[in-house]
Backbone and ligand atoms as CSV (ligand in chain L), in Angstrom:
chain,resi,resn,atom,element,x,y,z
A,1,UNK,N,N,90.772,96.091,145.615
A,1,UNK,CA,C,90.628,97.378,146.288
A,1,UNK,C,C,91.952,98.132,146.236
A,2,UNK,N,N,91.871,99.432,146.056
A,2,UNK,CA,C,93.081,100.242,146.020
A,2,UNK,C,C,93.528,100.523,147.450
A,3,UNK,N,N,94.792,100.309,147.704
A,3,UNK,CA,C,95.309,100.622,149.030
A,3,UNK,C,C,96.515,101.518,148.849
A,4,UNK,N,N,96.737,102.347,149.814
A,4,UNK,CA,C,97.873,103.235,149.678
A,4,UNK,C,C,98.417,103.549,151.067
A,5,UNK,N,N,99.636,104.014,151.122
A,5,UNK,CA,C,100.178,104.418,152.413
A,5,UNK,C,C,100.149,105.934,152.469
A,6,UNK,N,N,99.823,106.450,153.615
A,6,UNK,CA,C,99.638,107.879,153.776
A,6,UNK,C,C,100.510,108.365,154.918
A,7,UNK,N,N,101.298,109.391,154.682
A,7,UNK,CA,C,102.100,109.984,155.744
A,7,UNK,C,C,101.250,111.036,156.450
A,8,UNK,N,N,101.252,111.022,157.750
A,8,UNK,CA,C,100.536,112.049,158.502
A,8,UNK,C,C,101.550,112.819,159.349
A,9,UNK,N,N,101.118,113.939,159.898
A,9,UNK,CA,C,101.998,114.776,160.705
A,9,UNK,C,C,102.657,113.929,161.790
A,10,UNK,N,N,103.946,114.149,161.988
A,10,UNK,CA,C,104.653,113.359,162.978
A,10,UNK,C,C,105.370,112.178,162.350
A,11,UNK,N,N,105.110,111.952,161.084
A,11,UNK,CA,C,105.851,110.938,160.359
A,11,UNK,C,C,105.288,109.537,160.513
A,12,UNK,N,N,104.178,109.409,161.198
A,12,UNK,CA,C,103.567,108.086,161.339
A,12,UNK,C,C,103.001,107.646,159.994
A,13,UNK,N,N,103.347,106.492,159.570
A,13,UNK,CA,C,102.817,105.986,158.304
A,13,UNK,C,C,101.618,105.093,158.575
A,14,UNK,N,N,100.496,105.471,158.026
A,14,UNK,CA,C,99.312,104.617,158.132
A,14,UNK,C,C,99.270,103.751,156.889
A,15,UNK,N,N,99.623,102.507,157.048
A,15,UNK,CA,C,99.641,101.628,155.890
A,15,UNK,C,C,98.243,101.095,155.617
A,16,UNK,N,N,97.957,100.926,154.346
A,16,UNK,CA,C,96.699,100.313,153.941
A,16,UNK,C,C,95.475,101.095,154.410
A,17,UNK,N,N,95.608,102.436,154.443
A,17,UNK,CA,C,94.437,103.254,154.763
A,17,UNK,C,C,93.431,103.119,153.635
A,18,UNK,N,N,92.164,102.968,153.949
A,18,UNK,CA,C,91.171,102.842,152.880
A,18,UNK,C,C,91.036,104.138,152.095
A,19,UNK,N,N,90.725,103.990,150.824
A,19,UNK,CA,C,90.455,105.174,150.010
A,19,UNK,C,C,89.218,105.851,150.568
A,20,UNK,N,N,89.119,107.134,150.386
A,20,UNK,CA,C,88.059,107.876,151.036
A,20,UNK,C,C,88.707,109.072,151.685
A,21,UNK,N,N,90.021,108.956,151.852
A,21,UNK,CA,C,90.838,110.141,152.063
A,21,UNK,C,C,90.831,110.837,150.709
A,22,UNK,N,N,91.449,112.002,150.610
A,22,UNK,CA,C,91.357,112.734,149.343
A,22,UNK,C,C,92.144,112.030,148.257
A,23,UNK,N,N,91.468,111.548,147.254
A,23,UNK,CA,C,92.146,110.900,146.142
A,23,UNK,C,C,91.669,111.515,144.839
A,24,UNK,N,N,92.521,111.521,143.866
A,24,UNK,CA,C,92.158,112.023,142.552
A,24,UNK,C,C,91.622,110.878,141.724
A,25,UNK,N,N,90.438,111.043,141.136
A,25,UNK,CA,C,89.956,109.985,140.240
A,25,UNK,C,C,90.961,109.782,139.108
A,26,UNK,N,N,90.914,108.611,138.478
A,26,UNK,CA,C,91.874,108.354,137.397
A,26,UNK,C,C,91.312,108.870,136.081
A,27,UNK,N,N,91.420,110.170,135.887
A,27,UNK,CA,C,90.898,110.788,134.669
A,27,UNK,C,C,91.739,110.400,133.458
A,28,UNK,N,N,91.060,110.229,132.345
A,28,UNK,CA,C,91.764,109.978,131.089
A,28,UNK,C,C,91.546,111.161,130.150
A,29,UNK,N,N,92.351,111.236,129.104
A,29,UNK,CA,C,92.215,112.304,128.104
A,29,UNK,C,C,90.835,112.161,127.455
A,30,UNK,N,N,90.056,113.260,127.385
A,30,UNK,CA,C,88.620,113.153,127.062
A,30,UNK,C,C,88.270,112.990,125.573
A,31,UNK,N,N,88.982,112.076,124.911
A,31,UNK,CA,C,88.685,111.798,123.503
A,31,UNK,C,C,88.712,110.292,123.264
A,32,UNK,N,N,88.092,109.841,122.166
A,32,UNK,CA,C,88.058,108.401,121.884
A,32,UNK,C,C,89.462,107.810,121.723
A,33,UNK,N,N,89.519,106.496,121.765
A,33,UNK,CA,C,90.797,105.782,121.723
A,33,UNK,C,C,91.581,106.069,120.447
A,34,UNK,N,N,92.901,106.021,120.582
A,34,UNK,CA,C,93.790,106.108,119.434
A,34,UNK,C,C,93.915,107.479,118.802
A,35,UNK,N,N,93.665,108.533,119.579
A,35,UNK,CA,C,93.759,109.890,119.032
A,35,UNK,C,C,94.842,110.686,119.747
A,36,UNK,N,N,95.436,111.630,119.022
A,36,UNK,CA,C,96.420,112.533,119.614
A,36,UNK,C,C,95.945,113.964,119.463
A,37,UNK,N,N,95.909,114.670,120.574
A,37,UNK,CA,C,95.470,116.066,120.606
A,37,UNK,C,C,96.565,116.914,121.221
A,38,UNK,N,N,96.653,118.188,120.803
A,38,UNK,CA,C,97.539,119.128,121.465
A,38,UNK,C,C,96.757,119.758,122.618
A,39,UNK,N,N,97.365,119.750,123.795
A,39,UNK,CA,C,96.741,120.369,124.960
A,39,UNK,C,C,97.573,121.553,125.399
A,40,UNK,N,N,96.907,122.693,125.620
A,40,UNK,CA,C,97.613,123.932,125.972
A,40,UNK,C,C,97.194,124.412,127.356
A,41,UNK,N,N,98.183,124.650,128.214
A,41,UNK,CA,C,97.918,125.285,129.508
A,41,UNK,C,C,98.652,126.617,129.522
A,42,UNK,N,N,98.054,127.598,130.169
A,42,UNK,CA,C,98.671,128.924,130.243
A,42,UNK,C,C,98.119,129.648,131.462
A,43,UNK,N,N,98.943,130.506,132.051
A,43,UNK,CA,C,98.522,131.170,133.285
A,43,UNK,C,C,97.426,132.188,133.022
A,44,UNK,N,N,97.318,132.687,131.782
A,44,UNK,CA,C,96.284,133.680,131.471
A,44,UNK,C,C,94.917,133.040,131.252
A,45,UNK,N,N,94.887,131.724,131.298
A,45,UNK,CA,C,93.640,130.995,131.077
A,45,UNK,C,C,92.697,131.218,132.265
A,46,UNK,N,N,91.416,131.192,132.018
A,46,UNK,CA,C,90.432,131.247,133.092
A,46,UNK,C,C,89.603,129.967,133.089
A,47,UNK,N,N,89.590,129.224,134.190
A,47,UNK,CA,C,90.533,129.350,135.310
A,47,UNK,C,C,91.934,128.895,134.897
A,48,UNK,N,N,92.976,129.291,135.661
A,48,UNK,CA,C,94.359,129.042,135.227
A,48,UNK,C,C,94.697,127.577,134.977
A,49,UNK,N,N,94.039,126.640,135.656
A,49,UNK,CA,C,94.405,125.230,135.451
A,49,UNK,C,C,93.569,124.538,134.373
A,50,UNK,N,N,92.791,125.316,133.636
A,50,UNK,CA,C,92.051,124.715,132.528
A,50,UNK,C,C,93.021,124.321,131.418
A,51,UNK,N,N,92.567,123.422,130.556
A,51,UNK,CA,C,93.391,123.020,129.409
A,51,UNK,C,C,92.540,123.107,128.145
A,52,UNK,N,N,93.131,123.625,127.078
A,52,UNK,CA,C,92.458,123.701,125.781
A,52,UNK,C,C,93.043,122.636,124.866
A,53,UNK,N,N,92.163,121.841,124.261
A,53,UNK,CA,C,92.600,120.785,123.350
A,53,UNK,C,C,92.242,121.126,121.909
A,54,UNK,N,N,93.186,120.858,121.028
A,54,UNK,CA,C,92.983,121.065,119.591
A,54,UNK,C,C,93.613,119.931,118.800
A,55,UNK,N,N,93.065,119.692,117.617
A,55,UNK,CA,C,93.799,118.958,116.595
A,55,UNK,C,C,93.245,119.430,115.253
A,56,UNK,N,N,93.953,119.101,114.199
A,56,UNK,CA,C,93.553,119.565,112.873
A,56,UNK,C,C,92.136,119.091,112.546
A,57,UNK,N,N,91.315,120.006,112.064
A,57,UNK,CA,C,89.966,119.634,111.641
A,57,UNK,C,C,89.119,119.092,112.767
A,58,UNK,N,N,89.254,119.698,113.962
A,58,UNK,CA,C,88.624,119.085,115.134
A,58,UNK,C,C,87.152,119.435,115.317
A,59,UNK,N,N,86.615,120.369,114.565
A,59,UNK,CA,C,85.204,120.717,114.759
A,59,UNK,C,C,84.329,119.468,114.562
A,60,UNK,N,N,83.455,119.251,115.520
A,60,UNK,CA,C,82.518,118.127,115.526
A,60,UNK,C,C,83.157,116.771,115.813
A,61,UNK,N,N,84.437,116.766,116.197
A,61,UNK,CA,C,85.019,115.521,116.715
A,61,UNK,C,C,84.368,115.172,118.055
A,62,UNK,N,N,84.290,113.895,118.354
A,62,UNK,CA,C,83.635,113.448,119.591
A,62,UNK,C,C,84.458,113.800,120.828
A,63,UNK,N,N,83.750,114.211,121.873
A,63,UNK,CA,C,84.327,114.414,123.209
A,63,UNK,C,C,83.722,113.343,124.105
A,64,UNK,N,N,84.566,112.710,124.931
A,64,UNK,CA,C,84.057,111.631,125.779
A,64,UNK,C,C,84.245,111.960,127.256
A,65,UNK,N,N,83.504,111.248,128.106
A,65,UNK,CA,C,83.673,111.375,129.548
A,65,UNK,C,C,85.050,110.858,129.930
A,66,UNK,N,N,85.751,111.583,130.797
A,66,UNK,CA,C,87.116,111.198,131.165
A,66,UNK,C,C,87.146,110.247,132.361
A,67,UNK,N,N,85.964,110.032,132.963
A,67,UNK,CA,C,85.860,109.083,134.080
A,67,UNK,C,C,84.369,108.830,134.285
A,68,UNK,N,N,84.037,107.760,134.958
A,68,UNK,CA,C,82.634,107.483,135.261
A,68,UNK,C,C,82.048,108.622,136.095
A,69,UNK,N,N,80.758,108.856,135.941
A,69,UNK,CA,C,80.123,109.896,136.752
A,69,UNK,C,C,78.682,110.111,136.354
A,70,UNK,N,N,78.114,111.172,136.903
A,70,UNK,CA,C,76.738,111.553,136.628
A,70,UNK,C,C,76.736,112.952,136.035
A,71,UNK,N,N,76.022,113.120,134.934
A,71,UNK,CA,C,75.947,114.443,134.308
A,71,UNK,C,C,75.182,115.375,135.242
A,72,UNK,N,N,75.853,116.435,135.662
A,72,UNK,CA,C,75.288,117.342,136.659
A,72,UNK,C,C,74.673,118.566,135.990
A,73,UNK,N,N,75.353,119.089,134.980
A,73,UNK,CA,C,74.883,120.296,134.290
A,73,UNK,C,C,75.008,120.103,132.790
A,74,UNK,N,N,73.944,120.444,132.082
A,74,UNK,CA,C,74.010,120.606,130.633
A,74,UNK,C,C,73.498,122.003,130.339
A,75,UNK,N,N,74.345,122.831,129.740
A,75,UNK,CA,C,73.944,124.191,129.377
A,75,UNK,C,C,74.323,124.366,127.911
A,76,UNK,N,N,73.347,124.655,127.082
A,76,UNK,CA,C,73.654,124.740,125.650
A,76,UNK,C,C,74.171,126.112,125.259
A,77,UNK,N,N,74.064,127.096,126.149
A,77,UNK,CA,C,74.434,128.458,125.743
A,77,UNK,C,C,74.924,129.291,126.919
A,78,UNK,N,N,75.882,128.750,127.681
A,78,UNK,CA,C,76.474,129.564,128.742
A,78,UNK,C,C,77.241,130.727,128.097
A,79,UNK,N,N,77.166,131.895,128.727
A,79,UNK,CA,C,77.786,133.099,128.140
A,79,UNK,C,C,79.264,132.881,127.837
A,80,UNK,N,N,79.968,132.255,128.758
A,80,UNK,CA,C,81.406,132.028,128.572
A,80,UNK,C,C,81.710,130.653,127.997
A,81,UNK,N,N,81.126,129.629,128.605
A,81,UNK,CA,C,81.454,128.255,128.235
A,81,UNK,C,C,80.729,127.774,126.977
A,82,UNK,N,N,79.689,128.485,126.557
A,82,UNK,CA,C,78.908,127.995,125.418
A,82,UNK,C,C,78.249,126.687,125.776
A,83,UNK,N,N,78.346,125.693,124.906
A,83,UNK,CA,C,77.812,124.371,125.198
A,83,UNK,C,C,78.674,123.723,126.273
A,84,UNK,N,N,78.052,123.471,127.434
A,84,UNK,CA,C,78.821,123.018,128.604
A,84,UNK,C,C,78.229,121.739,129.169
A,85,UNK,N,N,79.101,120.775,129.480
A,85,UNK,CA,C,78.701,119.583,130.224
A,85,UNK,C,C,79.567,119.510,131.479
A,86,UNK,N,N,78.923,119.443,132.640
A,86,UNK,CA,C,79.624,119.228,133.908
A,86,UNK,C,C,79.261,117.834,134.398
A,87,UNK,N,N,80.271,117.031,134.674
A,87,UNK,CA,C,80.058,115.679,135.191
A,87,UNK,C,C,80.552,115.615,136.629
A,88,UNK,N,N,79.701,115.056,137.495
A,88,UNK,CA,C,80.039,114.838,138.903
A,88,UNK,C,C,80.656,113.447,139.035
A,89,UNK,N,N,81.907,113.398,139.510
A,89,UNK,CA,C,82.608,112.114,139.633
A,89,UNK,C,C,82.677,111.619,141.075
A,90,UNK,N,N,82.003,112.314,141.989
A,90,UNK,CA,C,82.028,111.909,143.390
A,90,UNK,C,C,83.202,112.499,144.147
A,91,UNK,N,N,83.135,112.450,145.468
A,91,UNK,CA,C,84.200,112.977,146.342
A,91,UNK,C,C,84.551,114.431,146.042
A,92,UNK,N,N,83.588,115.210,145.530
A,92,UNK,CA,C,83.829,116.634,145.270
A,92,UNK,C,C,84.448,116.941,143.917
A,93,UNK,N,N,84.684,115.894,143.128
A,93,UNK,CA,C,85.329,116.095,141.821
A,93,UNK,C,C,84.296,116.290,140.710
A,94,UNK,N,N,84.592,117.258,139.844
A,94,UNK,CA,C,83.772,117.499,138.654
A,94,UNK,C,C,84.710,117.733,137.471
A,95,UNK,N,N,84.231,117.421,136.277
A,95,UNK,CA,C,84.930,117.858,135.073
A,95,UNK,C,C,84.009,118.748,134.259
A,96,UNK,N,N,84.592,119.755,133.621
A,96,UNK,CA,C,83.886,120.699,132.762
A,96,UNK,C,C,84.379,120.499,131.334
A,97,UNK,N,N,83.471,120.343,130.412
A,97,UNK,CA,C,83.816,120.286,128.992
A,97,UNK,C,C,83.027,121.390,128.309
A,98,UNK,N,N,83.710,122.327,127.649
A,98,UNK,CA,C,83.056,123.549,127.195
A,98,UNK,C,C,83.309,123.881,125.727
A,99,UNK,N,N,82.509,124.808,125.252
A,99,UNK,CA,C,82.463,125.281,123.854
A,99,UNK,C,C,81.954,124.188,122.919
A,100,UNK,N,N,81.229,123.214,123.493
A,100,UNK,CA,C,80.744,122.086,122.695
A,100,UNK,C,C,79.770,122.562,121.620
A,101,UNK,N,N,79.847,121.928,120.475
A,101,UNK,CA,C,78.928,122.232,119.384
A,101,UNK,C,C,77.598,121.524,119.621
A,102,UNK,N,N,77.684,120.215,119.859
A,102,UNK,CA,C,76.480,119.459,120.210
A,102,UNK,C,C,76.718,118.742,121.528
A,103,UNK,N,N,75.626,118.457,122.229
A,103,UNK,CA,C,75.681,117.738,123.507
A,103,UNK,C,C,74.746,116.538,123.400
A,104,UNK,N,N,75.261,115.366,123.750
A,104,UNK,CA,C,74.488,114.134,123.529
A,104,UNK,C,C,74.119,113.449,124.833
A,105,UNK,N,N,74.243,114.159,125.965
A,105,UNK,CA,C,73.834,113.610,127.260
A,105,UNK,C,C,72.855,114.579,127.921
A,106,UNK,N,N,72.157,114.102,128.947
A,106,UNK,CA,C,71.182,114.921,129.669
A,106,UNK,C,C,71.545,114.959,131.148
A,107,UNK,N,N,71.058,115.982,131.821
A,107,UNK,CA,C,71.298,116.101,133.257
A,107,UNK,C,C,70.733,114.876,133.979
A,108,UNK,N,N,71.507,114.339,134.899
A,108,UNK,CA,C,71.087,113.174,135.677
A,108,UNK,C,C,71.503,111.856,135.058
A,109,UNK,N,N,71.986,111.908,133.816
A,109,UNK,CA,C,72.392,110.676,133.126
A,109,UNK,C,C,73.710,110.157,133.695
A,110,UNK,N,N,73.789,108.858,133.871
A,110,UNK,CA,C,75.042,108.263,134.319
A,110,UNK,C,C,75.886,107.934,133.105
A,111,UNK,N,N,77.153,108.303,133.163
A,111,UNK,CA,C,78.054,108.039,132.049
A,111,UNK,C,C,79.249,107.230,132.550
A,112,UNK,N,N,79.824,106.500,131.613
A,112,UNK,CA,C,81.055,105.782,131.910
A,112,UNK,C,C,82.175,106.419,131.127
A,113,UNK,N,N,83.377,106.210,131.603
A,113,UNK,CA,C,84.535,106.709,130.869
A,113,UNK,C,C,84.435,106.259,129.408
A,114,UNK,N,N,84.769,107.165,128.510
A,114,UNK,CA,C,84.780,106.924,127.063
A,114,UNK,C,C,83.405,106.996,126.418
A,115,UNK,N,N,82.350,107.245,127.196
A,115,UNK,CA,C,81.049,107.515,126.585
A,115,UNK,C,C,81.089,108.892,125.925
A,116,UNK,N,N,80.561,108.992,124.716
A,116,UNK,CA,C,80.514,110.291,124.029
A,116,UNK,C,C,79.529,111.196,124.754
A,117,UNK,N,N,79.946,112.443,125.024
A,117,UNK,CA,C,79.066,113.415,125.687
A,117,UNK,C,C,78.705,114.570,124.761
A,118,UNK,N,N,79.447,114.739,123.668
A,118,UNK,CA,C,79.165,115.842,122.751
A,118,UNK,C,C,80.254,115.959,121.701
A,119,UNK,N,N,80.269,117.099,121.025
A,119,UNK,CA,C,81.263,117.301,119.974
A,119,UNK,C,C,81.950,118.656,120.135
A,120,UNK,N,N,83.171,118.712,119.643
A,120,UNK,CA,C,83.984,119.933,119.715
A,120,UNK,C,C,83.335,121.049,118.904
A,121,UNK,N,N,83.300,122.231,119.487
A,121,UNK,CA,C,82.746,123.384,118.787
A,121,UNK,C,C,83.458,124.655,119.183
A,122,UNK,N,N,82.807,125.760,118.925
A,122,UNK,CA,C,83.383,127.072,119.231
A,122,UNK,C,C,82.301,127.974,119.802
A,123,UNK,N,N,81.454,127.411,120.647
A,123,UNK,CA,C,80.336,128.169,121.209
A,123,UNK,C,C,80.797,128.952,122.436
A,124,UNK,N,N,80.049,129.969,122.809
A,124,UNK,CA,C,80.407,130.801,123.953
A,124,UNK,C,C,81.585,131.698,123.633
A,125,UNK,N,N,82.375,132.008,124.667
A,125,UNK,CA,C,83.523,132.898,124.469
A,125,UNK,C,C,84.692,132.094,123.919
A,126,UNK,N,N,84.732,131.978,122.630
A,126,UNK,CA,C,85.720,131.127,121.968
A,126,UNK,C,C,85.985,131.709,120.588
A,127,UNK,N,N,87.231,131.642,120.139
A,127,UNK,CA,C,87.526,132.197,118.814
A,127,UNK,C,C,87.973,131.132,117.822
A,128,UNK,N,N,87.576,129.905,118.072
A,128,UNK,CA,C,87.875,128.828,117.132
A,128,UNK,C,C,87.558,127.514,117.809
A,129,UNK,N,N,87.286,126.468,117.036
A,129,UNK,CA,C,86.929,125.187,117.650
A,129,UNK,C,C,88.043,124.672,118.563
A,130,UNK,N,N,87.678,124.280,119.750
A,130,UNK,CA,C,88.590,123.595,120.673
A,130,UNK,C,C,87.762,123.063,121.834
A,131,UNK,N,N,88.320,122.131,122.585
A,131,UNK,CA,C,87.675,121.690,123.818
A,131,UNK,C,C,88.364,122.375,124.995
A,132,UNK,N,N,87.575,123.111,125.761
A,132,UNK,CA,C,88.057,123.666,127.029
A,132,UNK,C,C,87.652,122.674,128.106
A,133,UNK,N,N,88.615,122.235,128.902
A,133,UNK,CA,C,88.378,121.152,129.859
A,133,UNK,C,C,88.970,121.512,131.220
A,134,UNK,N,N,88.200,121.235,132.266
A,134,UNK,CA,C,88.654,121.517,133.634
A,134,UNK,C,C,88.383,120.318,134.524
A,135,UNK,N,N,89.237,120.124,135.511
A,135,UNK,CA,C,88.995,119.184,136.606
A,135,UNK,C,C,88.873,120.006,137.874
A,136,UNK,N,N,87.721,119.943,138.512
A,136,UNK,CA,C,87.472,120.755,139.707
A,136,UNK,C,C,87.303,119.888,140.939
A,137,UNK,N,N,87.847,120.371,142.057
A,137,UNK,CA,C,87.656,119.732,143.356
A,137,UNK,C,C,86.961,120.740,144.259
A,138,UNK,N,N,85.769,120.386,144.729
A,138,UNK,CA,C,84.967,121.288,145.556
A,138,UNK,C,C,84.826,122.662,144.913
A,139,UNK,N,N,84.628,122.673,143.603
A,139,UNK,CA,C,84.364,123.912,142.881
A,139,UNK,C,C,85.595,124.640,142.383
A,140,UNK,N,N,86.758,124.201,142.797
A,140,UNK,CA,C,87.985,124.898,142.433
A,140,UNK,C,C,88.733,124.122,141.345
A,141,UNK,N,N,89.108,124.823,140.272
A,141,UNK,CA,C,89.826,124.159,139.186
A,141,UNK,C,C,91.223,123.772,139.650
A,142,UNK,N,N,91.534,122.493,139.527
A,142,UNK,CA,C,92.828,121.963,139.953
A,142,UNK,C,C,93.708,121.746,138.724
A,143,UNK,N,N,95.001,121.595,138.956
A,143,UNK,CA,C,95.875,121.219,137.848
A,143,UNK,C,C,95.397,119.867,137.319
A,144,UNK,N,N,95.258,119.755,136.007
A,144,UNK,CA,C,94.684,118.526,135.469
A,144,UNK,C,C,95.669,117.354,135.597
A,145,UNK,N,N,95.087,116.184,135.761
A,145,UNK,CA,C,95.859,114.943,135.848
A,145,UNK,C,C,95.237,113.953,134.872
A,146,UNK,N,N,96.033,113.434,133.957
A,146,UNK,CA,C,95.546,112.426,133.011
A,146,UNK,C,C,96.387,111.173,133.157
A,147,UNK,N,N,95.714,110.023,133.261
A,147,UNK,CA,C,96.410,108.747,133.392
A,147,UNK,C,C,97.449,108.857,134.508
A,148,UNK,N,N,97.039,109.517,135.609
A,148,UNK,CA,C,97.860,109.658,136.821
A,148,UNK,C,C,99.085,110.542,136.632
A,149,UNK,N,N,99.132,111.284,135.526
A,149,UNK,CA,C,100.259,112.215,135.327
A,149,UNK,C,C,99.742,113.637,135.378
A,150,UNK,N,N,100.374,114.480,136.194
A,150,UNK,CA,C,99.957,115.869,136.328
A,150,UNK,C,C,100.401,116.660,135.096
A,151,UNK,N,N,99.490,117.498,134.596
A,151,UNK,CA,C,99.786,118.311,133.421
A,151,UNK,C,C,100.689,119.473,133.815
A,152,UNK,N,N,101.808,119.665,133.113
A,152,UNK,CA,C,102.642,120.828,133.423
A,152,UNK,C,C,101.929,122.124,133.030
A,153,UNK,N,N,102.267,123.214,133.706
A,153,UNK,CA,C,101.632,124.494,133.376
A,153,UNK,C,C,102.413,125.218,132.290
A,154,UNK,N,N,101.739,126.106,131.606
A,154,UNK,CA,C,102.326,126.955,130.558
A,154,UNK,C,C,103.041,126.147,129.491
A,155,UNK,N,N,102.393,125.109,129.027
A,155,UNK,CA,C,103.052,124.305,128.001
A,155,UNK,C,C,101.991,123.730,127.060
A,156,UNK,N,N,102.360,123.620,125.802
A,156,UNK,CA,C,101.499,122.962,124.819
A,156,UNK,C,C,102.204,121.688,124.399
A,157,UNK,N,N,101.537,120.580,124.620
A,157,UNK,CA,C,102.176,119.308,124.273
A,157,UNK,C,C,101.106,118.292,123.864
A,158,UNK,N,N,101.533,117.217,123.184
A,158,UNK,CA,C,100.554,116.229,122.736
A,158,UNK,C,C,100.046,115.331,123.869
A,159,UNK,N,N,98.793,114.955,123.754
A,159,UNK,CA,C,98.161,113.994,124.670
A,159,UNK,C,C,97.547,112.915,123.797
A,160,UNK,N,N,97.902,111.677,124.052
A,160,UNK,CA,C,97.407,110.570,123.240
A,160,UNK,C,C,96.516,109.680,124.084
A,161,UNK,N,N,95.354,109.336,123.540
A,161,UNK,CA,C,94.462,108.427,124.243
A,161,UNK,C,C,94.951,106.994,124.043
A,162,UNK,N,N,94.563,106.074,124.923
A,162,UNK,CA,C,95.008,104.693,124.779
A,162,UNK,C,C,94.640,104.109,123.411
A,163,UNK,N,N,95.431,103.166,122.960
A,163,UNK,CA,C,95.165,102.509,121.681
A,163,UNK,C,C,93.815,101.802,121.738
A,164,UNK,N,N,93.190,101.702,120.563
A,164,UNK,CA,C,91.877,101.045,120.506
A,164,UNK,C,C,92.038,99.525,120.579
L,1,ZN,ZN,ZN,89.902,127.384,127.476
């Protein structure tokens, strides 16, 4: 079981508080093992904490679930997102994967981390193949966190998935 210490107002430390307080799921980079993608964050992005992933020749590359969850929304033709998969990870957390070319999961399906959910495309409001990805808490896009590391804003840098 995961245990953590939590500081509360007044400086009292509650040691070994059970999880169920607000915690971030341990999201991983949403691609198969052993791959490196460039991830771009920018303040002009909508929503601002979304991240766009690219790599050379990425059209139709597999996109995977970044954490266990239940597929909440599958939309093949959202006006903005194009092919969209929303996964519910519990505790108010959702991930959005957008502009997908193909989608290989259905609403209500349970997925595990690293399960393929679709392929990279350029559907919806997009001007080239890429994966648009968001982590939302209670509907609000949060700064993304991968492998427990927070993504810096306004930066394009490589993200590597764990070795196979
Ligand atoms: Zn985007």
